[in-house]
C-alpha positions as CSV (number, residue, x, y, z in Angstrom):
1,X,-28.1,-10.5,39.1
2,X,-27.1,-10.6,35.5
3,X,-26.0,-7.4,34.1
4,X,-26.9,-6.9,30.5
5,X,-24.7,-4.3,28.8
6,X,-25.3,-3.2,25.2
7,X,-22.3,-2.7,23.1
8,X,-23.0,-0.5,20.0
9,X,-21.3,-2.0,16.9
10,X,-18.6,-0.5,14.8
11,X,-19.7,-0.3,11.0
12,X,-17.3,-0.9,8.2
13,X,-18.0,1.3,5.1
14,X,-17.2,0.5,1.5
15,X,-14.4,2.5,0.3
16,X,-16.5,4.2,-2.1
17,X,-20.1,4.5,-0.5
18,X,-22.9,2.6,-2.6
19,X,-26.4,1.9,-1.8
20,X,-26.2,-1.6,-3.4
21,X,-23.6,-3.1,-1.0
22,X,-24.1,-4.7,2.2
23,X,-22.5,-3.0,5.3
24,X,-20.8,-5.0,8.0
25,X,-21.6,-4.5,11.9
26,X,-18.9,-5.9,14.1
27,X,-17.2,-5.3,17.5
28,X,-14.0,-6.2,18.5
29,X,-13.6,-9.2,20.9
30,X,-11.5,-7.2,23.5
31,X,-14.6,-5.1,24.6
32,X,-16.8,-8.2,24.9
33,X,-13.8,-10.1,27.0
34,X,-13.5,-7.1,29.1
35,X,-17.3,-7.1,30.0
36,X,-17.2,-10.7,30.5
37,X,-14.4,-10.7,33.0
38,X,-16.6,-8.3,34.9
39,X,-19.4,-10.9,34.9
40,X,-21.7,-8.8,32.7
41,X,-23.6,-10.3,29.7
42,X,-22.5,-8.4,26.5
43,X,-25.2,-7.6,23.9
44,X,-24.0,-6.4,20.5
45,X,-26.5,-3.8,19.1
46,X,-26.4,-3.6,15.3
47,X,-26.3,0.0,13.8
48,X,-29.6,0.9,13.4
49,X,-32.3,3.8,12.9
50,X,-31.9,6.5,15.5
51,X,-35.7,6.2,16.2
52,X,-35.2,2.6,17.4
53,X,-32.5,3.8,20.1
54,X,-35.1,3.9,23.0
55,X,-36.1,0.2,22.1
56,X,-32.6,-0.9,22.3
57,X,-31.9,0.7,25.7
58,X,-34.9,-0.6,27.1
59,X,-33.6,-4.3,26.6
60,X,-30.2,-3.6,28.4
61,X,-28.9,-2.3,31.9
62,X,-26.2,-0.3,30.4
63,X,-24.4,0.9,27.3
64,X,-20.8,0.8,26.1
65,X,-19.6,2.9,23.0
66,X,-16.5,1.6,21.5
67,X,-13.6,3.2,19.2
68,X,-13.6,3.6,15.5
69,X,-13.9,6.6,13.0
70,X,-13.8,10.2,13.8
71,X,-17.0,11.9,14.6
72,X,-18.8,14.0,11.8
73,X,-17.7,17.5,12.5
74,X,-21.2,19.2,11.2
75,X,-22.9,17.3,14.1
76,X,-21.1,19.6,16.6
77,X,-21.4,22.7,14.4
78,X,-17.9,22.6,12.7
79,X,-16.9,22.4,8.9
80,X,-14.5,19.6,8.3
81,X,-10.8,20.2,7.9
82,X,-8.4,18.1,5.7
83,X,-7.0,16.3,8.8
84,X,-10.6,14.9,9.9
85,X,-10.1,11.6,8.1
86,X,-12.8,8.9,7.9
87,X,-16.3,9.5,9.6
88,X,-19.5,7.7,9.4
89,X,-22.6,10.0,10.0
90,X,-25.0,7.0,10.2
91,X,-23.2,5.4,13.2
92,X,-22.7,8.9,14.6
93,X,-26.6,9.8,14.5
94,X,-27.5,6.2,15.8
95,X,-25.0,6.2,18.6
96,X,-26.0,9.7,19.7
97,X,-29.5,8.7,20.0
98,X,-28.2,5.8,22.1
99,X,-26.6,7.8,24.5
100,X,-29.8,10.3,24.8
101,X,-31.9,7.4,25.5
102,X,-29.7,5.9,27.9
103,X,-29.3,9.4,29.9
104,X,-33.2,9.7,29.6
105,X,-33.5,6.2,30.9
106,X,-31.0,6.8,33.9
107,X,-28.8,4.0,32.8
108,X,-25.0,4.1,33.0
109,X,-23.0,4.8,29.9
110,X,-19.3,3.9,29.2
111,X,-17.4,5.4,26.1
112,X,-13.8,4.2,25.1
113,X,-11.8,6.4,22.8
114,X,-14.5,7.5,20.0
115,X,-17.2,6.3,22.6
116,X,-15.9,9.1,25.0
117,X,-16.1,11.5,22.1
118,X,-19.3,10.6,21.0
119,X,-20.9,11.0,24.4
120,X,-19.3,14.5,24.5
121,X,-21.1,15.3,21.2
122,X,-24.4,13.8,22.2
123,X,-24.6,16.1,25.4
124,X,-23.9,19.2,23.5
125,X,-20.0,19.3,23.5
126,X,-17.4,19.9,20.5
127,X,-14.3,18.1,19.6
128,X,-10.9,19.0,18.1
129,X,-11.0,17.5,14.6
130,X,-7.2,17.4,15.0
131,X,-5.5,17.9,18.3
132,X,-2.2,18.8,16.4
133,X,-3.4,21.3,14.3
134,X,-6.3,22.9,16.3
135,X,-4.9,22.8,20.2
136,X,-1.2,22.4,19.5
137,X,-0.7,18.8,20.9
138,X,2.9,17.8,21.1
139,X,2.8,14.2,22.5
140,X,2.4,10.9,20.3
141,X,-1.4,10.3,20.5
142,X,-1.1,7.3,17.9
143,X,1.2,5.2,19.3
144,X,1.2,2.7,16.0
145,X,3.4,0.9,15.0
146,X,4.0,0.3,18.9
147,X,1.9,-3.0,19.7
148,X,-1.7,-2.0,20.9
149,X,-1.4,-3.6,24.3
150,X,1.6,-1.7,25.5
151,X,1.1,1.6,27.5
152,X,3.0,4.5,26.1
153,X,1.9,7.6,27.3
154,X,1.4,9.3,30.9
155,X,-2.0,10.4,32.2
156,X,-2.8,12.4,35.3
157,X,-6.2,11.9,37.1
158,X,-8.4,14.5,39.0
159,X,-8.1,13.7,42.7
160,X,-11.3,11.9,43.9
161,X,-12.5,11.1,40.3
162,X,-13.6,7.6,39.5
163,X,-10.5,6.8,37.5
164,X,-8.2,8.4,40.1
165,X,-10.0,6.0,42.8
166,X,-9.6,2.9,40.7
167,X,-5.9,3.4,39.1
168,X,-4.2,6.3,41.0
169,X,-3.0,9.9,40.4
170,X,-0.7,9.0,37.2
171,X,0.0,5.9,35.2
172,X,0.8,4.9,31.4
173,X,-1.9,4.2,29.0
174,X,-2.1,3.4,25.3
175,X,-3.2,5.8,22.6
176,X,-4.8,5.7,19.2
177,X,-6.3,9.0,18.2
178,X,-5.9,12.4,17.0
179,X,-9.5,13.9,17.9
180,X,-10.5,14.6,21.3
181,X,-12.6,16.6,23.6
182,X,-12.6,20.4,23.2
183,X,-15.9,21.7,25.0
184,X,-17.3,19.4,27.5
185,X,-20.9,18.7,27.0
186,X,-23.6,19.2,29.5
187,X,-23.0,18.1,33.1
188,X,-19.6,16.6,32.0
189,X,-16.3,17.0,33.7
190,X,-12.9,16.2,32.6
191,X,-10.9,13.7,35.2
192,X,-7.8,12.9,33.7
193,X,-5.4,14.7,31.0
194,X,-2.2,13.8,29.1
195,X,0.9,15.7,29.8
196,X,0.0,18.1,26.8
197,X,-3.5,18.8,28.2
198,X,-5.6,16.3,26.0
199,X,-8.7,15.2,27.9
200,X,-8.0,11.6,28.5
201,X,-11.2,10.9,30.7
202,X,-14.5,12.1,31.8
203,X,-17.3,11.7,34.0
204,X,-20.9,13.1,34.5
205,X,-21.7,15.0,37.6
206,X,-23.9,12.2,38.9
207,X,-21.2,9.8,38.0
208,X,-23.6,7.8,35.7
209,X,-21.5,8.5,32.6
210,X,-17.7,7.7,32.4
211,X,-15.4,7.7,29.5
212,X,-11.7,7.2,28.6
213,X,-9.8,8.2,25.6
214,X,-7.5,5.2,25.8
215,X,-8.1,1.6,25.3
216,X,-8.5,-0.4,28.5
217,X,-9.8,-3.4,26.6
218,X,-6.6,-3.7,24.6
219,X,-4.6,-3.8,27.8
220,X,-6.2,-5.8,30.7
221,X,-5.0,-8.9,29.5
222,X,-1.3,-8.1,29.8
223,X,-1.8,-5.2,32.3
224,X,-4.8,-6.5,34.7
225,X,-5.1,-3.2,36.6
226,X,-7.1,-2.0,33.4
227,X,-9.9,-4.6,34.0
228,X,-10.7,-2.2,36.8
229,X,-12.3,-0.1,34.2
230,X,-14.9,-2.7,33.2
231,X,-15.3,-3.9,36.9
232,X,-16.0,-0.4,38.0
233,X,-18.6,0.3,35.4
234,X,-20.4,-2.9,36.0
235,X,-20.5,-2.5,39.7
236,X,-22.0,0.7,39.1
237,X,-24.8,-0.8,37.1
238,X,-25.5,-3.2,39.9
239,X,-25.5,-0.4,42.6
240,X,-28.1,1.2,40.7
241,X,-30.4,-1.7,39.8
């Protein structure tokens, strides 16, 4: 069967927001390539009105949420601190609606980096706006200027978790973030951590939702083991169909 996976697009914002300019919807090619190598058919979903989320989810078998901006703190009950950097509340609200629609339809969801964070917020969880200021992280969680495809940071997985099954107990990943999960959302559990205890992967109690804080789509061409993240996800979609 052909697995159709909706990939929520990113959103470029004009540096000074104005209502008379066109916004640009896009998705990095690596996400598309990761799904294609797993023999899925990626369908890019343009940013839209939250009320349209149900209709989009009805057209696909699963949902992928990509990286990008920080998540707007007021959506999980916090006031923004100065370290929060760029946010896009329109994208946040649309993707939260997509997650809720996918959960209601019992369709699998994969979140990558920001995608993991938006899943957590959609399910009632909270985030650290800045892991250094708010949780005392000491690791280098944004490896720039080191090239994106090079793993630089260890993570340790929970025994028996989906990530443990496909990649093992401890391995190196890449890292590009300063926000992370604080309180977990409903029915979510942490299944991997960095050495300074940042949540690096999640899984729902029923296994239908998975997420990673790192970027497998950036690594799988040079480190083929990371293709297993997309393979696992697409296999799960097929198994539930």
